[in-house]
N, C-alpha and C positions, 0 to 999 in steps of 0.2 A: 481589509482586504483576504480573507482564507482561501486555503489551495486546500483540500486536498485531491486524495486514488485513492476506487478499492481496488480492496483484496482479490474481490468477486471480478474485477477485469482484469485481471493477470493471472492468477491461477481461477478460473471457471471449474464449478465445481468441489473446488478447494474444499476442505469438512476446517471446523474451528475443534478448538481447545474441549466443547462441550457436543461433535462429533455431529452439531448441527453447518448445516451452508452456509463459512465463513460471511462474517458483514464489518468486519474491519472499514473501516478510515480511518485512511491516516490524513492528519489536518497538520499547515503548519503558515508562519509566512515570509516564505520562501520554497522556492521547484525542493533548496538544497534539503530541506526542514523536514520534506514532506517526502525523499529521500530518504532519513535519520534514519525514518518511525515506522514509513514499510522493510525497509532492510532489518532495524530488530523485532519486528511482528511477523518477517518473511523467517528465521534465525528461529526466534527462538520459537513458536504456536508451528508454521510448514515446516522443521530442519527442513527448507531450503535455505544456499548459496546466493544472495541477493547482486551481485559481481556482476554477468553478466546482464543483472534483468535495465541498468539504471536508468535506457535509455528506452522503455519499457513502461518503469514508475513512471514516468517523463510525459513519455507521448501521451499518456492518461491520466496524469496530473486537471486536472478545473478548478474555477475561482467559478468563490461562493462570493458575491455579499461589493457591494460597487464603494 
């Protein structure tokens, strides 16, 4: 199973590095992997310190697969 969270579920109307609506999907085998991936994305692309957003990332995390 793959867990994932979408950036646009956290930051609506966020713009990516190319100037378009951000469609980044953080993926991982565990919730912690997804949080780490999304933390790195938010910091590098959106210049947001995600420390306070951990609960929001976890709440938006979904599972794909069986």
